[in-house]
N, C-alpha and C positions, 0 to 999 in steps of 0.2 A: 385344352392348352391356356394357362393362365397369361395372357400378353399384356397384363395391369404393371405401366410405368410407375415405379415408384421413385418419389423425389429423392435425390442425393442426400444423404445424412451428412450434415457439419457439425464437426464437433466445435464446441464453443467453450471447452472448460478454461484453459488457458487465460481468452480475455475475459471471462467472469472474474477467474480468481485473481487478475490483475486490477479489476477494478475495485474488487472488495477489498482487497490490501489497499488500493490508494484511500478508500473511505474511511478504514478503520483508523490508516495513520493520520489522516486530514481531520477525522471527526474527533479521535480519542486528543489528541493536543486541544484541537478547536474548544472543546468541554472543560479541557483540565486548565488550561493555561489563562485564557481569560476570569476563568472562574476565582483562582489563585489571585490574579491583582486585582480582581474588584474586590476580593475579601481584604486584601492587604490594604487598599485605598479606604475601604470601609473604616478598619481599624484606626487608621491616620488622621482622617476627616471627621469620624464620628457621624453627627448629625447635619454637618454643616457642608457645603458646596458639594452637594450629591451632583450638580451638573461635571464636576471634575472627573466623577467615577463614571459616569457614561463618556465622557468627550475620550478620557484616556483609555476606556476600555473598547470604544471604536477605532480608536487610533492603534491600539495593538492589533485589533483583529486584523486591519487593512496590512499592518506589516506584516503580521503573522503568517497570512493568507498567502502573500506575496512571497515570502521567505520560505515558506511550506511548499509554495507551488514551483517555486524556482528550483528547490530540492529534487522536485520529484521530474521536472525537466531534465536537471543534469544525470539524474538517475537512469530515464529512459533514452537519453543521448548517449551515455556512456555503454549501456547494453547493446545500442546499435552500432556504435563503433566501433565495440570488442567483437561484435558478429562478425562485420566487415574486416576486419584485420583478420580473423581465424580464416575467414573464408577466401580471402588475398593469399596466406599460407597454405589452403589447403590445394588450392588449384596449382600453385607452385611445386607440391610435393607430388601431384597426380603428374605433372609433366616431367619433374625430374627422377623420381624415384617410383616409377608406376610398379615395379615389383613388389615392391614392399607394401604399397598402399594395397595391391591384391591380396596380398597375406593377411593383412589386418581384416579386409573385406572377409576372406577365407577363416580368419579366425572369429569371426562374428558368427558367422552362420555353422562353425563347427561347436560353438556355445550352446547353438539351439539343438543340438543333437541329432544333426542332418549327417545322411553320409556321405563318404568321401566323393561318390559321384555326383549327389545331388549338390554338395558344396561345389565342385569344380563347375557344375552348369551354371548354379546361380552366380558364381562371382562373374563368370563370362557373361553371362544376361545384363548383370549390373554395370560392369565396367565398358560395356557398349558405348554409351551417351555418358559424355563427361560430365554434363551438368547433374545429371542424375547420382553420378557415382559421388562427384563433391557433397552434393545435398545428403546423401546416404550416410558420407563418413562425419558431416557436421553434426548429424543428428545423433548417430550411433556410436561414433567413437568419442567425440567432443561432448555430448549431450545438450548440444544449442539447436533451438527451435530458431525460425527466422522470427526475426521481432516485427510487430506492424511497424511501418516506416513513419507512422502518425502517433506512435506510442508515448514519445516523450511530451509532445503537446498535449495530449488525452490525459496522462500522469498528472501535470501541472493543472489543468483545469480541475481534472476530480480532486485532487487533495486540495487545492484551494478553494475550491467551493464549497467541499466539506467540512472546512475549517473555519470558514465564513458562518454556515450554518450550526455549528457545533458552539461557536463563539457567541451567536446571537442568543443561545438560550440562557444561560447564567446572566447573562447583561440585560436582558429585556426588562426584568423587575424594578429597574433603577427607573425606567423611565415613567412609571406609573406611581413611585411612593415620594415622600417628601423628606426621607432623610435616609443616609447610608447604612445605617444598623438593621432598619426595616426592609430596606433592599435586600441585605445580605440573609436574612433569614429565610425570606422567600426563595432567594435564587439559590440558598442552600439545599432548601426542600426539593424544587424543581430542578436542580442539576444533580442532586444524589441519586433521584428517582432515574433520571434520564442515563445516567453512569449506569445504574445499576441494570436496565433494560438495554443498554447498548452491550454492556460486558458480556450480559447472560446470550444475546443474539450473536457477539462475536465467539464467543466460547464453544456455542453448539455447532456454528459453521466450521471452527477449527478443530472441533473433536475434542475440546478439553471440557470437563465438568462444568455444566453451565452455572449454577449455582454459585461453586467456588470462584469461577471465572468472573462473576455478575459482583460478588461479595469483593475481590481483588480488586477490580477496577474502580469499584466505589471507594471503598477505602483510601486507594491511591489518590482519588480526586479529594477526598475528605483532608488527608494528610497534608496534602500541597496548600489546599485553603487553610486549612489551622494555622500552619506554620507560617503563612503569609501574615496572616492576622494578628499573630503572636508576635512576630518580628516588626509589625508598625507600631505596636502597643508599648513593647520594648524601647523603642526610637523614643518615642513620645517621653520616656519616664525620665 
């Protein structure tokens, strides 16, 4: 007889998808916004005051990462607050209207195609423990999984850090050239390549056609930078 003890299998799909979502949010904005800002400033200052471009770029990355991170924190906090609010309401309903809640549990098992006898046994077993009962209702009636208590902080860090990493890519050439237009040319090549690669893998992971998704992300970045550059030039006229 096989007595091998197998380690418990832990599902990590939800955690991984949340981290991926945070990285996508932070990186996509980090690549696009500072790129457009630097392009606009390059059009405005031309070959002069290149230090203004990277100083403004660094300031934007700092402000943008904080703003994006705060947005991620508030979204995560809202998710936790919503879950706790629904959890409290579900406990209250189990106390006040247990018969109705049992009917909802039975309706779920009925939807699985179980016989009436098995449904009754499943309902009886499920409703013995109030905590398990409520957890069941939260998951299968409301479709809510218990969020990670640290989700808000993790989301803020993931989004903010991804924004910084993405933002430094289009800004980095300006540290090594003597004029803004040269920096813009190098930045455009590097950033558009990165946007294409980023768009390709993002599309592949999300089930979208990789090549089409990559081109879409790259074109959006190019349009944003082109518009910023054109506006800066028009204002100078």
